[in-house]
Biopython code that builds the backbone (N, CA, C, O; Angstrom):
import numpy as np
from Bio.PDB.StructureBuilder import StructureBuilder

atoms = [
    (1, "MET", "N", (101.373, 54.386, 114.039)),
    (1, "MET", "CA", (100.299, 54.873, 114.870)),
    (1, "MET", "C", (99.272, 55.642, 114.048)),
    (1, "MET", "O", (98.066, 55.536, 114.273)),
    (2, "LEU", "N", (99.772, 56.416, 113.092)),
    (2, "LEU", "CA", (98.878, 57.175, 112.235)),
    (2, "LEU", "C", (98.007, 56.232, 111.401)),
    (2, "LEU", "O", (96.831, 56.513, 111.172)),
    (3, "ASP", "N", (98.578, 55.125, 110.951)),
    (3, "ASP", "CA", (97.803, 54.147, 110.192)),
    (3, "ASP", "C", (96.645, 53.598, 111.018)),
    (3, "ASP", "O", (95.543, 53.414, 110.502)),
    (4, "PHE", "N", (96.889, 53.341, 112.280)),
    (4, "PHE", "CA", (95.853, 52.808, 113.155)),
    (4, "PHE", "C", (94.729, 53.823, 113.348)),
    (4, "PHE", "O", (93.555, 53.453, 113.353)),
    (5, "VAL", "N", (95.075, 55.079, 113.505)),
    (5, "VAL", "CA", (94.073, 56.131, 113.674)),
    (5, "VAL", "C", (93.249, 56.292, 112.399)),
    (5, "VAL", "O", (92.034, 56.480, 112.461)),
    (6, "VAL", "N", (93.904, 56.220, 111.252)),
    (6, "VAL", "CA", (93.186, 56.305, 109.976)),
    (6, "VAL", "C", (92.251, 55.106, 109.820)),
    (6, "VAL", "O", (91.119, 55.253, 109.360)),
    (7, "PHE", "N", (92.720, 53.938, 110.199)),
    (7, "PHE", "CA", (91.904, 52.728, 110.134)),
    (7, "PHE", "C", (90.673, 52.860, 111.025)),
    (7, "PHE", "O", (89.563, 52.547, 110.594)),
    (8, "LEU", "N", (90.855, 53.318, 112.254)),
    (8, "LEU", "CA", (89.723, 53.494, 113.156)),
    (8, "LEU", "C", (88.748, 54.551, 112.632)),
    (8, "LEU", "O", (87.533, 54.399, 112.755)),
    (9, "GLY", "N", (89.283, 55.608, 112.056)),
    (9, "GLY", "CA", (88.417, 56.637, 111.468)),
    (9, "GLY", "C", (87.597, 56.091, 110.307)),
    (9, "GLY", "O", (86.417, 56.414, 110.174)),
    (10, "ALA", "N", (88.211, 55.275, 109.476)),
    (10, "ALA", "CA", (87.490, 54.677, 108.350)),
    (10, "ALA", "C", (86.408, 53.729, 108.851)),
    (10, "ALA", "O", (85.291, 53.730, 108.335)),
    (11, "MET", "N", (86.735, 52.927, 109.849)),
    (11, "MET", "CA", (85.747, 51.999, 110.394)),
    (11, "MET", "C", (84.586, 52.754, 111.046)),
    (11, "MET", "O", (83.431, 52.349, 110.913)),
    (12, "ALA", "N", (84.887, 53.842, 111.744)),
    (12, "ALA", "CA", (83.837, 54.633, 112.379)),
    (12, "ALA", "C", (82.952, 55.289, 111.328)),
    (12, "ALA", "O", (81.736, 55.363, 111.505)),
    (13, "SER", "N", (83.538, 55.761, 110.251)),
    (13, "SER", "CA", (82.725, 56.397, 109.209)),
    (13, "SER", "C", (81.845, 55.369, 108.499)),
    (13, "SER", "O", (80.698, 55.668, 108.165)),
    (14, "ILE", "N", (82.356, 54.186, 108.270)),
    (14, "ILE", "CA", (81.539, 53.131, 107.664)),
    (14, "ILE", "C", (80.388, 52.758, 108.595)),
    (14, "ILE", "O", (79.255, 52.586, 108.146)),
    (15, "ALA", "N", (80.676, 52.634, 109.883)),
    (15, "ALA", "CA", (79.625, 52.308, 110.855)),
    (15, "ALA", "C", (78.578, 53.415, 110.897)),
    (15, "ALA", "O", (77.385, 53.125, 110.986)),
    (16, "ALA", "N", (78.993, 54.660, 110.834)),
    (16, "ALA", "CA", (78.044, 55.770, 110.866)),
    (16, "ALA", "C", (77.148, 55.761, 109.633)),
    (16, "ALA", "O", (75.944, 55.996, 109.737)),
    (17, "VAL", "N", (77.723, 55.496, 108.482)),
    (17, "VAL", "CA", (76.930, 55.436, 107.253)),
    (17, "VAL", "C", (75.919, 54.294, 107.329)),
    (17, "VAL", "O", (74.762, 54.465, 106.944)),
    (18, "LEU", "N", (76.345, 53.138, 107.820)),
    (18, "LEU", "CA", (75.428, 52.007, 107.941)),
    (18, "LEU", "C", (74.298, 52.295, 108.924)),
    (18, "LEU", "O", (73.153, 51.913, 108.683)),
    (19, "ILE", "N", (74.611, 52.957, 110.013)),
    (19, "ILE", "CA", (73.571, 53.303, 110.986)),
    (19, "ILE", "C", (72.560, 54.260, 110.373)),
    (19, "ILE", "O", (71.357, 54.101, 110.579)),
    (20, "VAL", "N", (73.027, 55.243, 109.629)),
    (20, "VAL", "CA", (72.126, 56.197, 108.993)),
    (20, "VAL", "C", (71.242, 55.493, 107.965)),
    (20, "VAL", "O", (70.044, 55.766, 107.896)),
    (21, "VAL", "N", (71.808, 54.602, 107.176)),
    (21, "VAL", "CA", (71.031, 53.891, 106.159)),
    (21, "VAL", "C", (69.964, 53.023, 106.820)),
    (21, "VAL", "O", (68.819, 52.996, 106.368)),
    (22, "ILE", "N", (70.327, 52.322, 107.873)),
    (22, "ILE", "CA", (69.370, 51.450, 108.547)),
    (22, "ILE", "C", (68.268, 52.253, 109.225)),
    (22, "ILE", "O", (67.105, 51.851, 109.192)),
    (23, "LEU", "N", (68.608, 53.367, 109.832)),
    (23, "LEU", "CA", (67.597, 54.167, 110.514)),
    (23, "LEU", "C", (66.662, 54.890, 109.560)),
    (23, "LEU", "O", (65.548, 55.249, 109.943)),
    (24, "ARG", "N", (67.092, 55.110, 108.329)),
    (24, "ARG", "CA", (66.236, 55.786, 107.358)),
    (24, "ARG", "C", (65.143, 54.882, 106.832)),
    (24, "ARG", "O", (64.146, 55.364, 106.293)),
    (25, "ARG", "N", (65.313, 53.565, 106.980)),
    (25, "ARG", "CA", (64.293, 52.622, 106.514)),
    (25, "ARG", "C", (63.191, 52.546, 107.556)),
    (25, "ARG", "O", (63.296, 51.795, 108.526)),
    (26, "ASN", "N", (62.156, 53.309, 107.361)),
    (26, "ASN", "CA", (61.054, 53.337, 108.313)),
    (26, "ASN", "C", (60.037, 52.266, 107.961)),
    (26, "ASN", "O", (59.833, 51.950, 106.789)),
    (27, "ALA", "N", (59.408, 51.717, 108.971)),
    (27, "ALA", "CA", (58.324, 50.777, 108.750)),
    (27, "ALA", "C", (57.087, 51.548, 108.306)),
    (27, "ALA", "O", (56.940, 52.738, 108.585)),
    (28, "THR", "N", (56.221, 50.856, 107.624)),
    (28, "THR", "CA", (54.989, 51.477, 107.177)),
    (28, "THR", "C", (54.133, 51.814, 108.387)),
    (28, "THR", "O", (53.926, 50.977, 109.265)),
    (29, "GLU", "N", (53.644, 53.033, 108.427)),
    (29, "GLU", "CA", (52.916, 53.473, 109.605)),
    (29, "GLU", "C", (51.425, 53.628, 109.373)),
    (29, "GLU", "O", (50.660, 53.619, 110.338)),
    (30, "ASN", "N", (50.981, 53.769, 108.130)),
    (30, "ASN", "CA", (49.556, 53.959, 107.920)),
    (30, "ASN", "C", (48.892, 52.633, 107.555)),
    (30, "ASN", "O", (49.562, 51.673, 107.174)),
    (31, "VAL", "N", (47.584, 52.598, 107.677)),
    (31, "VAL", "CA", (46.836, 51.357, 107.486)),
    (31, "VAL", "C", (46.888, 50.893, 106.035)),
    (31, "VAL", "O", (46.983, 49.694, 105.775)),
    (32, "GLU", "N", (46.828, 51.822, 105.092)),
    (32, "GLU", "CA", (46.835, 51.434, 103.687)),
    (32, "GLU", "C", (48.131, 50.712, 103.327)),
    (32, "GLU", "O", (48.114, 49.703, 102.620)),
    (33, "GLY", "N", (49.239, 51.231, 103.814)),
    (33, "GLY", "CA", (50.515, 50.591, 103.539)),
    (33, "GLY", "C", (50.612, 49.206, 104.153)),
    (33, "GLY", "O", (51.152, 48.284, 103.542)),
    (34, "LEU", "N", (50.084, 49.062, 105.367)),
    (34, "LEU", "CA", (50.090, 47.742, 106.009)),
    (34, "LEU", "C", (49.224, 46.757, 105.239)),
    (34, "LEU", "O", (49.588, 45.590, 105.097)),
    (35, "LEU", "N", (48.079, 47.216, 104.742)),
    (35, "LEU", "CA", (47.212, 46.336, 103.962)),
    (35, "LEU", "C", (47.864, 45.931, 102.644)),
    (35, "LEU", "O", (47.718, 44.794, 102.198)),
    (36, "ILE", "N", (48.581, 46.862, 102.026)),
    (36, "ILE", "CA", (49.288, 46.547, 100.779)),
    (36, "ILE", "C", (50.378, 45.514, 101.047)),
    (36, "ILE", "O", (50.533, 44.568, 100.275)),
    (37, "GLU", "N", (51.137, 45.683, 102.132)),
    (37, "GLU", "CA", (52.178, 44.719, 102.472)),
    (37, "GLU", "C", (51.583, 43.350, 102.782)),
    (37, "GLU", "O", (52.137, 42.327, 102.382)),
    (38, "GLN", "N", (50.458, 43.326, 103.493)),
    (38, "GLN", "CA", (49.821, 42.054, 103.820)),
    (38, "GLN", "C", (49.320, 41.366, 102.551)),
    (38, "GLN", "O", (49.465, 40.152, 102.412)),
    (39, "ALA", "N", (48.742, 42.117, 101.636)),
    (39, "ALA", "CA", (48.267, 41.534, 100.384)),
    (39, "ALA", "C", (49.433, 40.988, 99.565)),
    (39, "ALA", "O", (49.310, 39.939, 98.932)),
    (40, "GLY", "N", (50.551, 41.686, 99.574)),
    (40, "GLY", "CA", (51.729, 41.206, 98.855)),
    (40, "GLY", "C", (52.272, 39.917, 99.444)),
    (40, "GLY", "O", (52.649, 39.005, 98.709)),
    (41, "ARG", "N", (52.313, 39.838, 100.780)),
    (41, "ARG", "CA", (52.770, 38.603, 101.425)),
    (41, "ARG", "C", (51.837, 37.443, 101.125)),
    (41, "ARG", "O", (52.287, 36.327, 100.869)),
    (42, "THR", "N", (50.538, 37.707, 101.157)),
    (42, "THR", "CA", (49.565, 36.659, 100.866)),
    (42, "THR", "C", (49.691, 36.193, 99.420)),
    (42, "THR", "O", (49.626, 34.993, 99.152)),
    (43, "GLN", "N", (49.869, 37.116, 98.494)),
    (43, "GLN", "CA", (50.016, 36.762, 97.088)),
    (43, "GLN", "C", (51.289, 35.954, 96.862)),
    (43, "GLN", "O", (51.280, 34.989, 96.099)),
    (44, "ALA", "N", (52.374, 36.334, 97.512)),
    (44, "ALA", "CA", (53.622, 35.584, 97.374)),
    (44, "ALA", "C", (53.466, 34.175, 97.931)),
    (44, "ALA", "O", (53.962, 33.220, 97.332)),
    (45, "TYR", "N", (52.789, 34.029, 99.062)),
    (45, "TYR", "CA", (52.554, 32.707, 99.643)),
    (45, "TYR", "C", (51.719, 31.851, 98.687)),
    (45, "TYR", "O", (52.035, 30.684, 98.452)),
    (46, "ASN", "N", (50.656, 32.436, 98.142)),
    (46, "ASN", "CA", (49.811, 31.684, 97.215)),
    (46, "ASN", "C", (50.566, 31.288, 95.954)),
    (46, "ASN", "O", (50.386, 30.180, 95.449)),
    (47, "ASP", "N", (51.406, 32.178, 95.441)),
    (47, "ASP", "CA", (52.199, 31.854, 94.251)),
    (47, "ASP", "C", (53.182, 30.729, 94.527)),
    (47, "ASP", "O", (53.385, 29.860, 93.679)),
    (48, "ARG", "N", (53.798, 30.738, 95.718)),
    (48, "ARG", "CA", (54.723, 29.654, 96.051)),
    (48, "ARG", "C", (53.996, 28.323, 96.124)),
    (48, "ARG", "O", (54.540, 27.298, 95.715)),
    (49, "ARG", "N", (52.777, 28.325, 96.636)),
    (49, "ARG", "CA", (52.001, 27.095, 96.722)),
    (49, "ARG", "C", (51.502, 26.654, 95.349)),
    (49, "ARG", "O", (51.496, 25.460, 95.046)),
    (50, "THR", "N", (51.081, 27.612, 94.511)),
    (50, "THR", "CA", (50.512, 27.275, 93.209)),
    (50, "THR", "C", (51.567, 26.754, 92.243)),
    (50, "THR", "O", (51.308, 25.808, 91.499)),
    (51, "TYR", "N", (52.742, 27.353, 92.243)),
    (51, "TYR", "CA", (53.764, 27.015, 91.267)),
    (51, "TYR", "C", (54.888, 26.172, 91.848)),
    (51, "TYR", "O", (55.997, 26.173, 91.313)),
    (52, "SER", "N", (54.627, 25.459, 92.922)),
    (52, "SER", "CA", (55.642, 24.577, 93.483)),
    (52, "SER", "C", (55.811, 23.372, 92.562)),
    (52, "SER", "O", (54.890, 23.050, 91.811)),
    (53, "PRO", "N", (56.959, 22.698, 92.597)),
    (53, "PRO", "CA", (57.161, 21.537, 91.725)),
    (53, "PRO", "C", (56.109, 20.452, 91.936)),
    (53, "PRO", "O", (55.684, 19.806, 90.978)),
    (54, "ASN", "N", (55.693, 20.251, 93.164)),
    (54, "ASN", "CA", (54.702, 19.222, 93.433)),
    (54, "ASN", "C", (53.355, 19.585, 92.814)),
    (54, "ASN", "O", (52.657, 18.705, 92.310)),
    (55, "ALA", "N", (52.980, 20.853, 92.840)),
    (55, "ALA", "CA", (51.709, 21.260, 92.261)),
    (55, "ALA", "C", (51.753, 21.242, 90.738)),
    (55, "ALA", "O", (50.753, 20.920, 90.097)),
    (56, "VAL", "N", (52.893, 21.580, 90.153)),
    (56, "VAL", "CA", (52.992, 21.651, 88.702)),
    (56, "VAL", "C", (53.144, 20.257, 88.094)),
    (56, "VAL", "O", (52.478, 19.942, 87.107)),
    (57, "HIS", "N", (54.002, 19.426, 88.661)),
    (57, "HIS", "CA", (54.305, 18.124, 88.071)),
    (57, "HIS", "C", (53.594, 16.974, 88.762)),
    (57, "HIS", "O", (53.526, 15.878, 88.206)),
    (58, "GLY", "N", (53.068, 17.188, 89.945)),
    (58, "GLY", "CA", (52.402, 16.135, 90.671)),
    (58, "GLY", "C", (53.344, 15.260, 91.480)),
    (58, "GLY", "O", (52.896, 14.369, 92.201)),
    (59, "THR", "N", (54.629, 15.502, 91.369)),
    (59, "THR", "CA", (55.619, 14.745, 92.133)),
    (59, "THR", "C", (56.706, 15.701, 92.599)),
    (59, "THR", "O", (56.861, 16.778, 92.022)),
    (60, "PRO", "N", (57.456, 15.338, 93.623)),
    (60, "PRO", "CA", (58.586, 16.172, 94.038)),
    (60, "PRO", "C", (59.655, 16.225, 92.942)),
    (60, "PRO", "O", (59.706, 15.327, 92.102)),
    (61, "PRO", "N", (60.497, 17.239, 92.930)),
    (61, "PRO", "CA", (61.519, 17.348, 91.890)),
    (61, "PRO", "C", (62.481, 16.174, 91.936)),
    (61, "PRO", "O", (62.908, 15.736, 93.004)),
    (62, "GLY", "N", (62.810, 15.679, 90.763)),
    (62, "GLY", "CA", (63.770, 14.582, 90.655)),
    (62, "GLY", "C", (63.128, 13.221, 90.542)),
    (62, "GLY", "O", (63.770, 12.295, 90.046)),
    (63, "VAL", "N", (61.890, 13.052, 90.978)),
    (63, "VAL", "CA", (61.257, 11.734, 90.952)),
    (63, "VAL", "C", (60.813, 11.382, 89.543)),
    (63, "VAL", "O", (61.060, 10.266, 89.085)),
    (64, "TRP", "N", (60.172, 12.292, 88.852)),
    (64, "TRP", "CA", (59.630, 11.989, 87.534)),
    (64, "TRP", "C", (60.715, 11.867, 86.480)),
    (64, "TRP", "O", (60.476, 11.263, 85.434)),
    (65, "GLU", "N", (61.897, 12.418, 86.717)),
    (65, "GLU", "CA", (62.957, 12.399, 85.720)),
    (65, "GLU", "C", (63.437, 10.992, 85.420)),
    (65, "GLU", "O", (63.876, 10.717, 84.303)),
    (66, "ARG", "N", (63.363, 10.085, 86.403)),
    (66, "ARG", "CA", (63.832, 8.727, 86.173)),
    (66, "ARG", "C", (62.946, 7.952, 85.232)),
    (66, "ARG", "O", (63.415, 7.013, 84.589)),
    (67, "TYR", "N", (61.677, 8.311, 85.125)),
    (67, "TYR", "CA", (60.738, 7.522, 84.353)),
    (67, "TYR", "C", (60.474, 8.105, 82.967)),
    (67, "TYR", "O", (59.589, 7.631, 82.254)),
    (68, "ARG", "N", (61.217, 9.106, 82.591)),
    (68, "ARG", "CA", (61.036, 9.677, 81.255)),
    (68, "ARG", "C", (61.665, 8.758, 80.227)),
    (68, "ARG", "O", (62.780, 8.279, 80.432)),
    (69, "PRO", "N", (60.970, 8.500, 79.115)),
    (69, "PRO", "CA", (61.558, 7.643, 78.063)),
    (69, "PRO", "C", (62.678, 8.317, 77.322)),
    (69, "PRO", "O", (63.264, 7.724, 76.416)),
]
sb = StructureBuilder()
sb.init_structure("model")
sb.init_model(0)
sb.init_chain("A")
sb.init_seg("    ")
for serial, (resi, resn, name, xyz) in enumerate(atoms, 1):
    if name == "N":
        sb.init_residue(resn, " ", resi, " ")
    sb.init_atom(name, np.array(xyz, "f"), 0.0, 1.0, " ", f" {name:<3s}", serial, name[0])
structure = sb.get_structure()
């Protein structure tokens, strides 16, 4: 019985720590932070489009490998 109580206590403490960690992560509230996040998302999207295999090699991955001498 004592083992079960210790187990429940450990699980409750882990849950409490996780709740505290998650609640401490606040969303950006000011406009400057939102603009920085939006610019970062836009830059990441553009980088994914610019450096995709199709954009770099002109073909999807795996297609050009068959025709290499």
